[in-house]
C-alpha positions as CSV (number, residue, x, y, z in Angstrom):
1,M,6.0,-189.2,-105.7
2,K,8.4,-187.2,-103.5
3,T,12.0,-188.2,-103.3
4,R,13.8,-188.0,-100.1
5,K,17.4,-187.1,-99.7
6,R,19.6,-189.6,-98.4
7,V,21.7,-188.4,-95.4
8,I,24.7,-190.3,-94.3
9,G,25.7,-190.2,-90.6
10,K,24.4,-190.8,-87.2
11,Q,21.6,-188.8,-85.7
12,F,23.2,-186.5,-83.3
13,G,20.5,-184.7,-81.5
14,P,16.8,-185.0,-81.0
15,E,15.8,-183.4,-84.3
16,P,15.9,-185.6,-87.5
17,H,18.1,-183.0,-89.2
18,Q,21.0,-183.1,-86.6
19,F,23.8,-185.5,-87.4
20,D,27.1,-186.1,-85.7
21,P,29.6,-183.8,-87.5
22,Y,32.4,-186.1,-86.6
23,D,31.0,-189.1,-88.3
24,A,32.4,-188.3,-91.8
25,M,35.7,-187.0,-90.7
26,T,39.0,-189.0,-91.4
27,N,41.1,-189.4,-88.3
28,K,43.4,-186.7,-89.5
29,E,40.5,-184.3,-89.6
30,F,39.2,-185.4,-86.4
31,E,42.7,-184.9,-84.8
32,A,43.0,-181.5,-86.3
33,E,39.6,-180.7,-84.9
34,V,40.7,-181.9,-81.5
35,I,43.8,-179.9,-81.6
36,A,41.9,-176.8,-82.7
37,A,39.5,-177.3,-79.7
38,L,42.4,-177.7,-77.2
39,D,44.1,-174.7,-78.5
40,A,40.8,-172.6,-78.1
41,A,40.6,-174.1,-74.6
42,K,44.0,-172.6,-73.8
43,Q,42.7,-169.1,-74.4
44,R,42.5,-166.8,-71.4
45,Q,39.1,-167.4,-69.7
46,K,37.3,-165.1,-67.4
47,A,34.9,-166.4,-64.7
48,I,31.5,-164.6,-64.7
49,S,28.4,-164.9,-62.5
50,I,25.0,-164.9,-64.4
51,K,21.5,-165.3,-63.2
52,L,19.2,-167.7,-65.2
53,P,15.7,-168.7,-64.5
54,E,15.9,-172.1,-62.7
55,A,13.7,-173.9,-65.5
56,L,16.4,-172.7,-68.3
57,L,19.3,-173.9,-66.1
58,E,17.5,-177.2,-65.5
59,R,16.9,-177.7,-69.2
60,T,20.5,-176.8,-69.9
61,R,21.9,-179.3,-67.4
62,E,19.6,-182.1,-68.7
63,E,20.6,-181.5,-72.4
64,A,24.4,-181.3,-71.2
65,K,23.7,-184.7,-69.3
66,R,22.1,-186.3,-72.3
67,R,25.2,-185.0,-74.5
68,G,27.6,-186.1,-71.9
69,V,29.3,-182.7,-71.5
70,P,29.5,-180.2,-68.5
71,Y,26.7,-177.9,-68.5
72,Q,28.8,-174.8,-68.4
73,T,30.7,-176.1,-71.5
74,L,27.4,-176.4,-73.3
75,I,26.4,-172.9,-72.3
76,K,29.7,-171.6,-74.1
77,V,29.2,-173.6,-77.1
78,L,25.7,-172.4,-77.6
79,L,26.5,-168.8,-76.9
80,E,29.2,-168.8,-79.2
81,R,27.1,-170.5,-82.0
82,S,24.4,-167.9,-81.5
83,L,26.8,-165.1,-81.8
84,D,28.3,-166.5,-84.8
85,R,24.7,-166.8,-86.4
86,L,24.2,-163.2,-85.5
87,G,27.3,-162.1,-87.1
88,A,26.7,-163.9,-90.3
89,A,23.1,-162.5,-90.6
């Protein structure tokens, strides 16, 4: 009989293995995370223009709406995470 790992936390995304990373944080940890995010947002940003297939843009907008974030913010987060993974490989 296979035993299943018990995972504590709320499901975050559509996949069963995605959980809300903030669920297990204390208030102090959450505040530190928010402060770090605000500091990162203050970094100098540059406007760019990028051509995307309409279907990809629509998928991105739908996912951003589902998560309750602006679609451009979602694109930045996904791009940064992808680059971090490439750098770690």
